[in-house]
C-alpha positions in Angstrom: -11.4 -21.7 12.4 -10.8 -24.8 10.5 -13.0 -27.5 8.2 -11.6 -30.0 6.3 -14.2 -33.1 5.5 -14.9 -34.7 8.9 -12.1 -32.9 10.8 -13.0 -29.5 12.5 -10.9 -27.4 14.3 -11.4 -24.6 16.8 -9.2 -21.3 17.2 -7.8 -23.3 20.5 -7.4 -26.4 19.0 -5.8 -24.7 16.2 -3.3 -22.8 18.3 -2.3 -25.5 20.6 -1.4 -27.5 17.4 0.3 -24.9 15.5 2.3 -24.1 19.1 3.4 -28.0 19.8 4.6 -28.6 16.4 6.5 -25.2 15.9 8.3 -25.6 19.5 9.4 -29.2 17.7 10.2 -27.1 14.6 12.4 -25.1 16.9 14.0 -28.4 18.9 14.8 -29.5 15.3 16.6 -26.2 14.0 13.6 -23.9 12.9 14.0 -20.3 13.2 14.4 -17.0 11.6 16.2 -16.8 8.3 16.0 -20.5 7.8 13.6 -22.1 5.5 11.7 -25.5 6.4 10.0 -27.2 3.4 6.2 -28.4 3.9 5.2 -31.4 1.5 1.5 -32.6 2.4 -1.5 -33.3 0.7 -4.5 -30.7 1.2 -5.6 -31.6 4.8 -6.0 -29.9 8.1 -2.3 -30.8 9.1 -1.2 -28.6 6.0 -2.5 -25.3 7.6 -1.5 -26.6 11.4 2.4 -27.1 9.5 2.1 -23.6 8.0 1.1 -22.0 10.9 3.6 -23.5 12.7 6.6 -23.0 10.7 5.9 -19.0 11.2 5.4 -19.4 14.6 8.6 -20.6 14.6 10.1 -18.0 13.2 11.4 -19.8 10.0 9.8 -19.5 6.3 8.3 -22.5 5.2 8.7 -23.9 1.4 5.7 -25.3 0.0 6.2 -28.6 -2.1 3.2 -30.2 -3.7 2.9 -34.0 -3.6 1.3 -33.9 -6.7 4.5 -32.6 -8.5 6.6 -34.9 -10.7 9.6 -36.3 -8.6 12.2 -34.6 -10.6 10.6 -31.3 -9.8 9.9 -31.9 -5.9 13.9 -32.9 -5.9 14.8 -29.8 -7.9 12.5 -27.7 -5.3 14.6 -29.2 -2.3 18.0 -28.9 -3.6 17.5 -25.2 -4.4 15.9 -24.4 -1.0 17.9 -26.7 1.0 15.5 -26.7 4.0 16.9 -27.7 7.5 13.9 -29.5 7.8 11.1 -31.3 6.0 7.5 -31.6 7.4 5.7 -34.3 5.4 3.8 -37.7 6.0 4.5 -41.4 5.5 3.2 -41.6 2.0 4.5 -38.3 1.0 8.0 -38.9 2.1 8.0 -41.9 -0.5 8.1 -39.1 -3.4 10.9 -37.3 -1.6 14.7 -37.8 -2.5 16.7 -39.4 0.6 19.4 -36.6 0.6 17.1 -33.9 1.7 18.1 -33.4 5.1 16.2 -33.8 8.2 12.3 -34.9 8.5 9.5 -34.4 10.7 6.9 -37.3 9.8 4.1 -36.3 11.2 2.0 -39.6 11.5 4.7 -41.6 12.5 3.9 -42.7 16.0 7.5 -41.5 17.7 7.1 -38.1 15.6 3.7 -37.7 17.1 4.2 -38.6 20.7 7.6 -35.8 20.7 5.2 -33.3 19.0 2.0 -34.1 21.8 4.3 -33.9 24.7 5.7 -29.8 23.9 4.1 -27.1 25.3 1.4 -25.5 24.2 2.2 -22.1 24.7 3.6 -19.8 21.7 7.4 -20.0 20.9 9.3 -17.1 22.0 10.4 -16.2 18.8 11.8 -12.2 18.0 10.8 -11.9 14.1 11.7 -8.7 12.1 9.4 -7.7 9.1 12.2 -8.5 7.0 12.5 -12.1 7.9 11.5 -14.6 5.3 7.9 -16.1 5.7 7.9 -18.1 2.8 9.4 -19.2 -0.5 7.6 -19.9 -3.4 8.8 -21.2 -6.6 7.3 -19.5 -9.9 8.0 -20.8 -13.5 11.5 -19.1 -15.1 12.2 -18.3 -18.5 15.3 -20.6 -18.2 13.3 -23.6 -17.1 14.4 -23.3 -13.9 12.3 -22.7 -11.1 12.9 -19.4 -9.3 12.2 -18.9 -5.3 10.5 -15.8 -4.5 11.4 -15.1 -0.8 8.4 -13.1 0.7 8.5 -11.3 4.0 6.7 -11.6 7.6 6.0 -8.2 6.9 4.5 -8.2 3.4 1.9 -11.0 5.0 1.2 -8.8 8.0 0.7 -5.6 5.6 -1.8 -8.1 3.5 -3.6 -9.2 6.7 -4.4 -5.4 7.0 -5.2 -4.9 3.5 -8.1 -7.9 3.7 -9.3 -6.8 7.4 -10.1 -3.1 6.1 -10.6 -3.2 2.7 -11.5 -6.9 1.0 -13.6 -8.5 4.0 -14.7 -5.3 5.9 -18.0 -4.3 3.7 -18.7 -8.0 4.1 -19.3 -7.9 7.8 -22.2 -5.4 8.4 -24.6 -8.0 8.6 -22.2 -11.3 10.3 -19.5 -11.7 12.3 -17.2 -14.0 10.6 -16.8 -15.2 6.7 -16.5 -18.8 5.7 -13.7 -19.2 3.1 -12.7 -21.9 0.7 -9.1 -22.6 0.7 -9.0 -23.3 -3.6 -5.5 -22.4 -4.4 -2.6 -24.8 -3.8 -0.5 -23.3 -1.0 2.1 -24.0 -3.8 1.1 -20.4 -5.1 1.3 -17.6 -3.5 -2.5 -16.5 -4.0 -3.5 -19.3 -1.5 -3.1 -16.2 0.9 -5.8 -14.9 0.4 -7.6 -17.7 1.9 -5.3 -18.8 4.4 -5.8 -15.1 5.6 -8.9 -16.2 6.6 -8.2 -17.6 10.1 -5.8 -14.6 11.2 -8.7 -12.2 10.4 -11.2 -14.6 12.8 -13.1 -16.4 9.9 -13.7 -19.9 9.2 -11.4 -21.9 6.9 -13.0 -24.7 4.7 -9.9 -26.4 3.1 -11.8 -28.6 0.2 -10.1 -32.1 -1.3 -8.7 -32.0 -4.3 -11.7 -33.9 -5.8 -14.2 -31.4 -4.9 -12.2 -28.6 -5.6 -11.8 -29.5 -9.5 -15.0 -30.4 -9.9 -17.2 -27.7 -11.0 -20.5 -29.3 -10.0 -19.6 -30.8 -7.0 -17.7 -27.7 -5.7 -20.7 -25.3 -6.5 -22.7 -28.0 -4.6 -20.1 -27.5 -1.5 -20.6 -23.6 -1.5 -24.1 -23.7 -1.1 -24.6 -26.7 1.0 -21.9 -25.1 3.3 -23.1 -21.7 3.0 -19.5 -20.3 1.9 -19.2 -16.2 1.8 -15.9 -15.9 -0.1 -14.9 -18.0 -3.3 -11.9 -17.1 -5.5 -10.5 -18.8 -8.8 -8.5 -17.9 -12.0 -11.1 -16.7 -14.5 -10.4 -20.0 -17.0 -12.2 -21.7 -13.8 -14.4 -19.5 -12.5 -16.1 -19.4 -15.8 -16.9 -23.0 -15.2 -18.0 -22.6 -11.6 -20.5 -19.8 -13.5 -21.8 -22.3 -15.7 -22.8 -24.5 -12.8 -24.4 -22.1 -11.3 -22.1 -20.2 -8.8 -24.4 -17.0 -8.9 -27.3 -18.2 -10.2 -29.0 -19.0 -6.7 -28.5 -15.4 -4.4 -29.6 -16.8 -1.0 -27.0 -19.7 -1.5 -24.4 -17.5 -3.8 -20.8 -16.7 -1.9 -21.0 -12.8 -1.0 -17.4 -12.2 -2.2 -16.2 -13.8 -5.5 -12.3 -13.3 -6.4 -11.2 -13.6 -9.7 -7.3 -13.4 -10.0 -3.9 -15.2 -11.6 -4.8 -13.8 -15.3 -6.9 -11.6 -17.4 -10.7 -11.5 -17.3 -12.5 -11.8 -20.5 -15.1 -9.1 -21.4 -17.7 -12.0 -21.3 -17.2 -13.0 -18.1 -16.6 -9.6 -16.6 -20.1 -8.9 -17.9 -21.7 -12.0 -16.0 -19.9 -10.9 -12.9 -21.4 -7.3 -13.2 -24.7 -8.8 -13.4 -24.1 -11.3 -10.4 -26.8 -10.2 -8.0 -26.3 -10.0 -4.5 -22.5 -11.1 -4.5 -19.4 -8.4 -4.7 -17.0 -9.7 -7.1 -13.3 -8.4 -7.3 -10.5 -8.5 -9.5 -7.0 -9.1 -7.9 -3.9 -8.6 -9.3 -0.1 -9.1 -8.3 2.8 -10.9 -8.9 4.6 -13.0 -6.3 7.1 -10.4 -6.0 5.1 -8.2 -4.3 3.0 -10.4 -2.0 -0.2 -11.6 -3.6 -2.2 -8.5 -4.5 -1.2 -5.1 -5.5 -3.9 -3.9 -7.5 -7.7 -4.7 -6.9 -10.9 -3.6 -8.8 -14.6 -4.2 -7.9 -15.8 -5.2 -10.6 -19.0 -3.5 -10.5 -17.3 -0.1 -11.2 -16.4 -0.7 -14.6 -18.1 -1.6 -17.2 -14.7 -3.3 -19.2 -12.2 -5.3 -17.5 -9.5 -3.2 -15.5 -7.2 -4.4 -12.9 -7.7 -1.4 -10.6 -5.9 0.9 -8.3 -3.5 0.0 -5.4 -4.0 -1.9 -2.2 -2.4 0.0 0.9 0.8 1.0 1.2 1.4 -0.1 -2.7 3.1 2.4 -5.0 2.5 1.8 -8.7 4.2 3.4 -11.7 3.7 3.3 -15.6 6.9 3.7 -17.2 8.7 3.9 -20.4 11.7 2.1 -21.1 14.0 4.9 -19.6 12.1 4.6 -16.3 9.8 8.3 -17.2 6.4 8.4 -16.1 3.9 8.2 -19.1 0.9 10.1 -19.4 -2.6 8.6 -18.5 -3.8 6.4 -21.7 -0.4 5.8 -23.1 0.7 2.1 -22.3 3.9 1.6 -20.5 5.5 -1.1 -18.1 4.2 -1.4 -14.6 6.3 -1.2 -11.9 5.5 -1.7 -8.4 6.8 -0.3 -4.7 5.7 -0.8 -1.2 5.4 -2.9 1.7 4.6 -6.1 -0.2 7.9 -6.4 -2.1 9.7 -9.7 -2.0 13.3 -9.7 -0.6 13.9 -11.0 -4.0 14.8 -14.6 -5.5 16.6 -17.2 -3.5 20.2 -17.6 -4.6 19.6 -15.8 -7.6 21.2 -12.1 -6.9 21.7 -11.5 -10.7 18.3 -12.2 -11.8 17.0 -9.7 -8.3 18.9 -7.3 -9.4 17.8 -7.4 -13.0 14.2 -7.3 -11.4 13.8 -5.5 -8.3 15.2 -1.9 -8.9 16.2 1.3 -7.3 13.0 3.3 -7.1 13.8 6.9 -8.4 10.4 8.0 -6.9 10.6 6.7 -3.1 13.1 7.5 -0.2 17.0 6.8 -0.2 17.1 2.6 -0.7 13.5 2.1 -1.6 13.2 -0.5 -4.7 10.7 -1.4 -7.0 9.8 -4.5 -8.8 9.7 -4.4 -12.6 6.6 -6.7 -13.7 7.0 -7.0 -17.0 3.2 -6.0 -17.6 1.6 -3.4 -20.2 -0.8 -1.3 -18.6 -2.2 2.1 -19.0 -4.3 4.2 -16.5 -8.0 5.1 -17.8 -9.3 8.3 -17.6 -11.5 6.6 -14.3 -7.9 6.4 -12.4 -8.1 2.6 -12.9 -5.1 0.3 -14.6 -5.6 -1.5 -17.4 -4.0 -4.7 -17.9 -2.9 -4.7 -21.8 -0.4 -7.8 -21.7 3.1 -8.9 -21.6 5.9 -6.6 -22.3 7.4 -10.1 -23.3 4.3 -11.4 -25.2 5.0 -9.7 -28.6 5.8 -11.8 -31.6 6.8 -11.8 -34.8 5.2 -13.2 -37.7 6.9 -12.8 -41.1 8.2 -9.3 -40.0 5.1 -8.3 -38.3 4.9 -7.5 -34.8 1.8 -8.9 -33.2 0.3 -9.1 -29.5 -1.8 -12.0 -29.8 -4.1 -10.4 -27.0 -5.4 -8.1 -29.3 -6.7 -11.0 -31.3 -8.2 -13.1 -28.7 -10.0 -9.6 -27.7 -11.5 -9.8 -30.9 -12.4 -13.3 -30.8 -13.8 -12.8 -27.2 -16.2 -10.0 -28.5 -18.2 -12.6 -30.9 -21.3 -13.6 -29.4 -20.7 -17.3 -30.4 -17.4 -17.7 -28.7 -17.4 -18.7 -25.0 -13.4 -18.9 -24.5 -10.3 -18.4 -26.9 -6.4 -18.3 -26.8 -4.3 -17.5 -29.8 -0.5 -18.5 -30.0 2.4 -18.7 -32.3 3.3 -21.9 -33.5 6.6 -22.8 -35.2 5.7 -26.3 -36.2 7.4 -25.5 -39.5 7.6 -21.6 -39.8 5.9 -19.3 -37.1 1.9 -18.8 -37.5 -0.7 -17.9 -35.7 -3.5 -20.2 -34.5 -6.3 -19.3 -32.9 -8.5 -21.8 -30.0 -12.0 -21.2 -29.8 -14.8 -22.9 -27.7 -18.4 -22.4 -28.4 -20.8 -20.5 -26.5 -23.5 -22.7 -24.9 -25.9 -24.0 -27.6 -23.7 -22.2 -30.0 -22.0 -23.2 -33.1 -18.8 -21.6 -34.9 -18.9 -20.4 -38.3 -15.1 -20.3 -39.6 -16.0 -18.7 -42.5 -18.2 -15.9 -40.6 -15.6 -15.8 -38.3 -12.7 -15.2 -40.5 -14.6 -12.3 -42.4 -15.0 -10.9 -39.2 -11.3 -11.3 -38.6 -10.5 -9.7 -41.8 -12.7 -7.0 -41.0 -11.3 -6.1 -37.8 -7.4 -7.0 -38.0 -4.6 -6.4 -40.4 -4.4 -9.3 -42.9 -0.9 -10.4 -41.3 -3.0 -11.1 -37.7 -5.5 -13.3 -39.4 -4.7 -16.7 -37.9 -3.7 -19.1 -40.4 -6.0 -21.6 -38.3 -8.8 -22.0 -36.1 -9.2 -24.8 -33.9 -12.7 -25.3 -32.1 -12.1 -27.2 -28.4 -14.7 -28.4 -25.9 -12.6 -26.5 -23.5 -9.3 -25.3 -23.3 -6.3 -27.1 -21.1 -5.8 -25.9 -17.8 -2.8 -26.2 -15.5 -2.8 -27.7 -12.1 -3.2 -24.3 -10.6 -6.5 -23.5 -13.1 -4.6 -21.0 -15.8 -4.8 -21.5 -19.4 -2.2 -24.4 -20.3 -0.7 -22.8 -23.5 1.7 -25.6 -24.3 -1.5 -28.1 -23.8 -2.8 -26.8 -26.8 -3.5 -29.3 -29.8 -1.7 -28.5 -33.1 -4.4 -27.8 -36.2 -5.1 -31.3 -37.1 -7.0 -32.9 -40.1 -9.5 -30.2 -42.3 -12.1 -32.0 -43.6 -12.8 -30.8 -47.2 -16.0 -28.7 -48.3 -18.8 -30.8 -48.7 -19.1 -32.1 -52.3 -15.8 -30.5 -53.3 -13.5 -33.2 -52.7 -10.4 -33.4 -55.3 -11.4 -35.5 -58.2 -9.3 -35.2 -61.3 -5.6 -35.7 -61.4 -4.7 -32.2 -61.9 -7.2 -31.5 -58.5 -6.0 -33.8 -56.7 -2.2 -32.9 -57.4 -2.9 -28.9 -56.9 -4.7 -29.6 -53.7 -1.7 -32.0 -52.5 0.6 -28.8 -53.2 -1.5 -26.8 -51.5 -1.6 -28.9 -48.4 2.1 -29.7 -48.3 2.8 -25.6 -48.3 0.2 -24.8 -46.2 1.2 -27.5 -43.6 -2.4 -29.3 -43.4 -3.8 -32.1 -44.0 -6.3 -31.8 -46.8 -7.4 -29.0 -48.4 -10.8 -28.4 -49.9 -11.4 -26.9 -53.6 -13.5 -24.5 -52.6 -11.2 -23.2 -49.4 -9.1 -19.9 -49.7 -5.1 -20.1 -50.0 -5.2 -17.0 -48.0 -7.6 -18.0 -45.7 -5.4 -21.1 -44.9 -2.5 -19.0 -43.5 -1.0 -18.8 -47.5 1.0 -15.5 -48.1 3.3 -14.1 -50.9 6.7 -15.5 -49.2 5.7 -19.0 -49.5 
């Protein structure tokens, strides 16, 4: 059932360990409508603890030991759990005033747990009871806890069994699944579901998972069948040969957490012997709400609803828009979370009445712009709140990224608005393997495809785009445009040339300006 390094647990062993821990949790106050924090490193104990909390009827609150101490303190203060399951080392990073602790590697605690009954606790759990609280980034800077339910998890499991895993079981009885995602993110349930469905879960240590070469080797050596990653990290795995050796490649690859770029989509479509799927869903809707088989479409789509999910594409007045017309995505159905922990106002603003459902039905406002294509699939167009204004012009950075991504010399790209002095667009590009990016040619291409006000004022070439701990693009870590070398052989020479170059550099906010560089290519405009 579970493999972690040298530790291997059968289903019977996993069940007994989880039952005994659940019995101890019950004795210490855990139960329905109560929260238990789980602060443990990636390990077999982590999976056992999560299962035990669910068996106790309580909801678990994951606390990543790698988080900054201040963030850990905030999560625990926000959740106010009745108990925290941890170990000695992690416990040193927890605030002292967080209530009771169950320290798994404490000898006395271990002895108490070992004496508990090995049978399932007799706990009545309703579908509406909380199963976990996972904190997501908040627009105010304060993470907000999403309260997911046991019913939502059960619905996710049913969909996995009938849609995701079933086609792969025609020639095998069980699958080997990698736990690649931090349990602090709800996408981890795409992998944690494996033991619930009779499959084998591999818990990789942080060093192996974050090293693309080491991880791809692990996949081949252990014969893993299912691998999931964010598109940003999946590109690294593909570059390391994840899909290059058909007999040793995973049978199923999932991409989720962010939009899949066109060039990666095409590579996934071309995978021989591997089924690739795009997984979409906000935390507020229990992991997956929409899925797409990559081979079914020549361009990126997020697909069609999972079982028991209803999708609405609505305008600002909550009216359905015609196919092909952009609107905001609203999601209803069995996967909806209760709402946000201790945030009734925010809950009321995002979980709204479903005018198309039964009395009392709710739907979640995603903030994502989508449209139905002629084939009946949803296309993701960006965030409703990603729209920016530069010099009075409305701009969607995703549109610029799409143009850049089509260039054969570019592997990855990101476009942001920097406000160091005044708002300006900056593009970050990573060259494709063996390619050099000619910025003049790239600017010409952009000018040919976009209005002048949408052409970035700076293009920064990077070896790689920075990623967050969960593998998504870290836009905050993108560097400011730095030193610009002058054109070869055309540095300022006379006093007048030095004066003009200095004025240009000051006005344009760049370090140096070459005599042959264009004022407008460097971001100049008539308002300067």
